[in-house]
N, C-alpha and C positions, 0 to 999 in steps of 0.2 A: 367258930364259924359264924355264930350269931353276932358276936362283937365285930367280926370283920365286915359282915353285911351292914351293920349299923354304921360303921365308919364309912363304908362305900356309899351307903345311902345319904349319909350326912355330906360326904364330899360331892355326890351327885346333886343333891339339893342346892348346895352352895354354888356349884357350877351353873346350875339352871338359873339361880338368882342372878349370878354374875352375867350370864348370857342375856337374860331379860333386861338387866340394867344397861348393858352395852347396846342392846337393840333400841331401847328408849332414848338413850343418849345419842345414838347414831341418828335416829329420826329427828330428834330435836336439833342436832347440829345441821342435818340436811335442810330442815325447814328454815333454820336461822340463816344458813349460807345463801339460801335462795331469796331471802327478803332483805338481808342486810348488806351493806357495802363490804368490800374485801377486808377492811380493818376489823369490822364487827365479826365477820366470819372467822377470821384468825383468832380473835379473842374467844369465840365460842368453841373452837377446836381445842385450844389450850385448856379451857374449862372442862371439856369432855375428857381430855386425857387425865387430868387430875381426878376427875370423878371416877374413871375406870380404875386408876391406881388405888384410890381409896376403897373401892369395892373389893378388890382382890385382897388387900391387906386386912380388911376388917370383916370378912365374911362370917366369921365364927364368933364375933364379939359385938354385943349390943352397944357397948361404949364406943367401939370403933364405928359402928353404924351411925351413932349419933354424931360423932365427929364428921363422918362422911356427909351427913345431912347438912351440918353446919357449913362444911367446906363447899358443898354444892350451892347452898343459899348464898354464900359469899361470892362464889363464882358467878351466880346468876345476877347478883347486884353489880358485879364488875362488868358483866356482859351488857346489862341494861345501861350502865354508865358509858360503856364503849359505844353503844348504839346512839345514845344521846349526843355524845361528842361528835360522832360521825355525822349526825343530822345537822348539828350546828356548823360543822366544817363544810358540809355540802351546800349550806345556805349562804355562805359568805359571798359577797359580790366579787365578781371576777373581772380581770382586766386583760384584754387582748385586742389585737388589730382587727380580728374578725368581728368582735363585738362592736368596735368603733364603726366599722363599715356598716353593720346592721343598723346602728343608730342613725347614721347619715342617710341611709337608703330607705327610710320610711317614706310613705307617700306624703305625709304632712310636711316633713322637713325638706325633702327633695323638691317638692312643688314650690315651696316658699323660696328656696334658694334660686329657683329659676325665675319666678314671676316678680319677686321683690326687686332685683336689680333692673329688670325691664321697666317696671312701673315707676320706681323711684328715679331712675336715670332719666326717663322720659319726662317725669314731672319737673325735675330740676331744670331741664332744658326748655320745656314748653311753657311752664307757668309764668315765668317773667315776660316772655315775648307776647303772651296774651294780654299783658297789662300795657304794652308799649303804645297802642293806638290812643290810650286815654291819659297815660302818665309820662310818656316820653322814654328816652333811653337811659337817663341817668338814675332816676329814682327806682326803677324796677329792680335793679341789682343791689341797691343799698341795703345792707344787713339781711338780704334774703337768705343766703346760705346759713348765717348764724341762726336765724329763726327757724329754718328748715331742720337743722340739727337739733335745736331745742324741742321742736315738735316731735321728732322721733324719740328723743329722750323722755318726753312726757308719756308717750305711748308705752315705753319700757317700764316706767314707774307704775303706771296704771295697771299694767299686766302683772307686776309683782303683787300689787295690792289685791288684784282679782284672784291670784293664786292662793293667797292667804285666806280670802273670804270663802272660796269653794272648798277649802280644807276644813271640814267641820270639826269642832272640838270632840265630837263623838268618835272621830277617827283615832285620835290619840288614846281615848279610853279603850277603844277596841284593841289597839296595839298593846296597851298595858294589860288588858284582860288576856290577850293572847299569850303574852310572856308569862303571866301568872299561871295560866292554865297548863303550861308545860310541865309543872310539877304535880298536876292532878291527873285524873283518869283520862282515858283516851276520848271519851265522849265530850268532855269539857274542852279538851284540846281541839277537837274537830270543830266544835261550835265557835270557839274564838277565832280559829283560822278562817272559817266562813265569814265571820263578822268583819275581820280585817280585810278580806278580799272584797267584800261588798263596799267598804269604805274607799278602797283603792279604785274600784270601778266607778263609784260616784264621782271621785275626783277626775278620773279620765274623761267621763262624760262632760263634766264642767269645762275642762280644757278644750275638748273637741267643740263644744257649743260656742265657747268664746272665740275660737279661731274662725269658725264658719260665720258667725255674726259680724266679726270685724271685716272679713272679706266681702260680705254682702254690702256693708255700709261703705266700704272703699269703692266698690263698683258703682253704687248708686250716686255717690258724691261726684265721681268722675263723669258719669253719664248725665247727671243733672246740673253740672256746672254751667252748661250753656244756657240754662234757664235762670240761674241765680246770679251769675256774673253780670249780665246786662242790667239787672235791677240795681246792683251795687254801683255800676258805672254811672248811673244817673245821679248818684249821690257824691260823685267825685268832687264837685265844687265845694261841698260841705266838708268832705274828708281832707282835701288838699293833697298836694303831690307827695308829701312826706309820709303821711299815715295811710293815704288811699290805697297804694299797692298792697300793703300788709293787711289792711282790713278786707280787701277783696280776696286776698289769698286764703282767708279763713273759709272761703267757699270752694277752695280747690287744693292747693299744695299742702298747707299745714295739716288739715285733718287727714288727708291721704297718707302722709308720712307718719303721722301719729298712729294710725290704724295698722300700717305695715309694721311699725315697731312693736305694737301690741301683739299682733299675730305671731311674729317671729319669736318674741319672748315666751309666749305660751307654748310654742312648738319645741322650745329648748327644755322645757320641764320634763323630767323623767316620768314615764307612765308606771302603773303599778306592776306590770309584768316585766319591766326593764330593770333587772337586778344586776347592775354593773358597778364597778368600782368608781369612786369619785374621780379618779384620774381619767378614766374613759369618758365620763360625762363631761368633764371640763374640756377635754380635747375636742369632743363633739361640738360644744358651744363655741370654742375658739375658731374651729374650722368653719362653722356656719357663719359666724360674725365676719370673719376675714373674707370668706368667699362673697358674701353679700356686699360688703364695702368695696372690695376690689372690682367685682363685676359692675356695681353701680357706677364707679368712676369710669370704667371702660365704656359703658353705654352712654354716659354723659359726655365724654370726650368725643366719641365716634358718631354720635347722633347727628345726622346732617340737618341743615336748616331746610325749612320747607313748610308745608301746610300743617298747622297745629291741630285743627279739628279732627282729622282722621286718626291721628296718633292718640288723642285723648279718648275718643269713644272706642277705638280698637282696644286700648288698655282696659277700659271698663268691661268690655265683653270678655276679654281674657280672664280677668279676675273673677267675674261672675261664673264663667264656665268652670274654673278651678274649684270654686266654692260648690257648684252643683255636683262636681265629681266627688267631693268629700261627702256630700249628703247621700249620694247614691251608694257609695261604698259603705257608709254607716248603716243605711237601711238594709243592705244585703248581708253584711258580715257583723255589724255591731261595733266595728272599729275600723279606722282608716290607716292606722300605723302598721305598715308591712315591714318585715315579716312578723307574723304573730301566729302562735300555735292555735289561737281561737278561730282562725280562718278555716281550719280543718274541720271544725265542728259543723253539724248540720245547720242549714239555714233555718232561721226562726220563722215560725208561722206568723205571717203578717195579717192582722185583723183589718177590718174595714176602717177603723179609727186610725190605725197606724198608716195605712195607705193614704187616707185623706190628709194626714199630717205631712206625709212625704210630698204630696202634690202641693200643699200650701207652702212648703219650704222653698219651692221653685218659683214663687211669685217674684222675688227680687231679680232673678234672671230674666223673666218675662218683661219686667219694667225696664231693665237695662237695655234689652233689645229694642223695646218700643222707643225709649228716649234716644237711643243711637240712630234709629231709623228716622226719627223726626229731625234730629240734628243734621243728618246727611242730606235730607231732601227738602227741609222746610226752613231751617234756621238761616236768616239772611247773612249773618256773619261767617257762615261756613260755606257759602256758595262762591265759586270762583268768578262768576260773572255778575252782571247787574240784574236784579230782580225788581218786581213791582214794589216790594217793601222798601227798597232803597230810595225810591223817588215818589213819596206820597204827594198827593195833589196840593196839600197845604204847605209844602216845603218851599223855601226860597232858593234851594240848591238842587241841581240836577247832576247826578253821578253819571258820567259818560262811560267810564271804564274803571274796573277795579280788579285786583288780583293779589294773591298772597304769594310773595316771592321770598328770596333768601334773606332780605332785610325786614320782612314783615309785610303789612298791608300797604299797597300803593294804589292810589286812585286819582282820577282826573275829574274835576268838579267845575261846573259852570255856575256862576252866581246870577240869579235872576234879578235881584234888586240892583238897579243902577247906582253906581258911586260916581258922583260928578259927571253924570250922564254917560258913563262908560261901563261896559260890562267886563268882567275879568274871568279868566280861566286859570285855575291853579292846579298844581300837582301836590298831592298830599302823601307823605310817607310817615306813617305812625302819627305822633302828636306834633307834627311840624309841617311847614310848607317849604318845599325845596325849590320852589320857583313858580312863576306865574307871569302872565302877560295880559295886557289890555286887548280885548278882542278887536276893537276898531283900529288901533294903531299898530299893534304888534310889539309895543314897548314892554319892557320888563316892569313888573310892579315893584320890584326891589332894585333901586338904582345902584346898589353895591355891586351887582353882577357886571356892571360896565367898567368899574374901576380897574380890574386886572388887565383890560385892554390897553391901559397906559404903558405897559411894558414896551410897546412900540414907539413910545415918545421919549424913551431914555436916550440921552446923548452918549458920546464916546463909545459907540459900538460900530462894528464893521457892517455896512449895509450894501445893498446891491445884489445880494444872492437870494436864492430861494430859502425863506425862513421856515423853520419847523418849530412846533410847539407840542407840549404834552399837557393835557387836561386831566387832572386826577379828581374824579367826582364830577358827574355830568350835570345834575340838576335837570332843568328843562332845556339846556343847551344855549343859554344866552351868551356866556363868555366865549365858548368855542365857536358859536355861530358868528359872532362879531369878528373873530380872527379869520374864520373861513371867508367871510365877506371881503376881507382885505387881502386875500390871496395866500394866507399862511397855511401850510400843510399841518393839520392838527391830528395828533393821535389822542384818543380818548381811552382812559381806563375807568371803567364803571363796574362795581361789584354786582349790581342788580340788573339782570337782563330786562326786566319789566320796565325799569326807569328808562333805559335806552329805547325800547320799543315805543313807549308812550311819548317820549320827547319827539320822536320822528313822526308819529301818527297824529298828535294833537297840538304840537307846538312848533311845527314847521322847522324842525331842526335839520339843517343840511347834512348830507352824508360826510363824515370825516374821512381823513386819509386812511386811518386804521382805527378799529374799535376792538378793545380788549376787555372781555368780561372776566375780570378777576380782581383779587384784592390788590389795592394800590401799593401796599408795602412789598408784596411779592414781586410786582412788576418792576419797581425801581431797583430792587436788589439784583434783578437779572438783566436789565436793559444795558445796551452798549454804552460805552463812555463817549463823552463829547458829542452827543447826538442831537440835543435840542438847544435852540436859541432861547426859548421861553418854557417855563413850567408854571402852569396855573394850578394851584393847590386849594381846593374848596370842597371839604368833606363834612361840613357841619350839617347835622340833622338830629332831630329828637331832643334838642336842648343841649347838645354837646358835640365834641369831635372825638374820633377814635384816637386814643393816646398813642398807639403804635406809629402813627404817621407824623407825630410831632416830637419824637425823641431826637437826640443829637445824632444817633446812628442813622436814622431815617433822613435827616437833613444832609448828612455826609453822602449818602447814596444819591440824593437829588443833585448835590453839587457835582458828583462824579459823572452823571449822565448829561450835565449841561456843558455847553461850550465855554471856553475861558471867559468870553464876554456875555455869557448867558445871564438871564434874570429870572428870579423866582418871585412870583406873586402869590402870597399865602393869605387866605381869608380865615379869620376866626371870629367868634362872638365873645365879647367881654365888656368890662366896664373899668373906667379910671377911678371909680370910687375907692377910697383907701381900704374899705372893708370888703370889697368885692373884686379887687384887682390882683388877687394871688395868681390866678390862672394866666391873666394877661402878662404879668411881670415874669412868670416862669417861661412862657413862650418867647417873650422878648429876649430874655437872657440866653435861652438856648439858641435862638437865631443869631445873636451876637457872637456866640461861641463858634458857630459854624461859618458865618460870613463876616468879613470885616466891615461891610457897609450895609446898614439896615435903616429904612425909613418906614413910617406907618401913618395911615390916614383913616379917619372915622367915616362912618356912613352919613352922619349929620352933625352940624355944629350946634344944633339947638340946645341940647342938654349934654354938657361935657361929661357927666357921670352916669349917663344912661347906659343900659345894657344894649349894645348894638354891634353891628358888623364892623370889623377893623381889618384893613388890608395892609399887609407888610410887603415891602419890596426889598429884596436882598440880592447882593451881587458881590463880585470880587473887586469892584472898582467904585469910585464915588458915583452916587446916583443923582442925576440932574435931569429935569424934564424939559422938553421943548413945548412950545405953545401948541395947543391943540387946534387943528383946522378940520372942519367937517369934511368927510370924504366926498370926492366928486362922484356924483351918480352918473351912470351911462345915459346919454341924451339921445342917442340914435339907435336904430335897430342893429347896426353893425357892432356898436360897442356892447349892446346887450347880448348879442350872439357870442361875442368874444368872452364875456364874463361867464356865460353858460358853458362854453367849451372848457373854461378853466375850473368847472365843477361847482359854480354858484347857481342859486335858484332865485327866482323873481322875489320871493318873500324876503330873502335875506338882503335885498338891495334897497328896501324901502327906507327912506330917511327916518331917523329917530330923534325926536326932540329931547327925550329923556337922556339918551346917550350923549348927545351934544352938550347938554347942560352939566351932566356929571363930569365928563372929561375936561370941561372948561373950568370947573370949580373945585375939584377934589383937593387940589394943592393947598387950598385955604383951610382945610379941615385936618391938619396934622394933629397928632396927639399933643395935648397940652402939658402932660407930665414928662419931664426929661428922663432919659434913661438912667437908671441907677443899678449898677451891677450887684449891689448888695441886696436888692429886693428880688424875691422869687428864687426858686431852686432850679438847678439844672435838670432837665428831663432826660433820663437815661432809660434804656431798655431794662436794665437790672433793677431800677428803682423808679418806676413810672407811676406817679401819684396824680397825674393830671385829672383823672376822673373825679377824685375827691375834691380837687380844687374847683371843679366846675359846678359843684352842687348849688352854691348860692346863686350863681348866674343862671343856672338851669331853672331855678325857681322863678326868677324874673321872666325868663322866656316862657315858662308854662303859663303864668298869669297873663303875659302879653298875648299869647295865642288865644286864651279864653276871653280876653276883652276884644280881640279882633274878630273872632267868629263865635257864634253861640254854642251852647252845649249840644243841641241837636245835631249840629254839623259834625262834632267829634264822636258822638255816640253812634251815629248812623254811618259806619264805615264799611 
């Protein structure tokens, strides 16, 4: 009995020990499963099962207990290894569409995707046209897009350098220390983790600061450009027409595009809390770059012509407001990149110093608003009308009217200083004079504008019917006014409504048969066939002509809308000098390809190689001119009334000494260079290089304008 009790007691003790062991194991497994991932919990369960089995089999044997301890230790090490592997697995970067969407929808990246195309597209459209009043229409586009792209690339490179600079070497040491601490105790691991996190936060703060500063500078450059650009304009004669536009753009387009490239590059850098796969990050970068480039192109193409000043300072305000939003979110949450789990934390207690720093950070926004207000209300170059600043007492010129329209700034100016005892009134469009007249006589100051009237002197035409004419490009209305004076029904196509208004208000231009405010190329493409007896083609301005109206296809359209015996009179500006005649030879060759008979006459015979107006006459039949006879003026009230009833005005009937002399002499001023079909290239829509051909001649025109009128005249527009 005693032996039986001992065996039972021994069995009971063993059972209790096993139960106690199971309880401990169960508690350990339970705590492990609550702290570890599923894979670690499964490993712990298997270790517990082997531990229980070892306890049952070795309850009465110390050797088996030792084996059990060894097995348990081994299982514990495997469990620890499993936990470590699970931790590494859970920290691996992940790749998914949801994460890509989160990267794109951060405040920083989303705001830059919106404002960058708006500002960049506006800058590419507006910046060249702001140079036109000082440098003309040819030089402002030359290499501008190339330098603009280069500026954006410079911003990208500087941002990459900045990213390396704000990544301190201690950050790498922190990461190395964090990796090494994984094999040490938990306190060292926690310390290295905190150190690595602090390094990441420092880099995040540097990126955030770089973006905000670049946006502030961008806004200040845009708003302050109206103060810096006029100063650079006064150096235009030293800069010259080739370098001047690009040197002036250093105060507007080029730094703005560089800063936008800088900010967008920093926005694409991953933050410390954005633990994503490289494929997700690259997808985000490609989407952001593609969206910005595509939207910039859309804004550039769709941006209408019009007033430049409001678009510039409105863009400045927009950029400054976006920068202020970033500062505000940073002050409230400590980060502006949403979504971010740190936004759920409690707001930081802001000290007086932090609040003062926040107030100081909004100084750029205040400056931008102040500069924009000054520009909108005080800057003479941004006012639509004439102000006191435009007509200082010491000036020899009086601006009668000015407005910014679809082709840029157009103004009407009177000259106070008599020239040959005559006063002149001129219409200025950008850096060129598109017409003018002597105030006392009403004659044109440019005799070339009378030469197109010679279309009515050409022989071998059917006469005796109501003649019709089309004028492409109005100027001040000299050519069309002369034809109207002689009873021709004239339709006028003018792209700029302000030019038409000023010609009527200040140059006594008579009312035409029809006035079309639209692009000349669009009109000739849609006009009816066999409609006009004459087409007067004069669209020179700013140092060159629009290439689209000189292509072979455009000349075929003109030929289509003319009657079979119709005549084209086309004016261009060029030179017979061998080194400067490329544009002239190309226009000549293209006219010869469209019309079988072409003749040309210069503005003046004094200098055969000078850069001057050249008028071509083209038709389907041989061109010969009758002798010019001055028109008979009405001598009685009855004749005057008859002319008025036919739509003429008194001012258009005054005799013109200039017109009579030009029309009597121009046939003696034919081009001295015979036509050579091997010279010049055919101008086609698909390969129109006329702009590049006009550069050398445009330089001569620019210097001629500067010698004709002083710097103050051109700067004070």
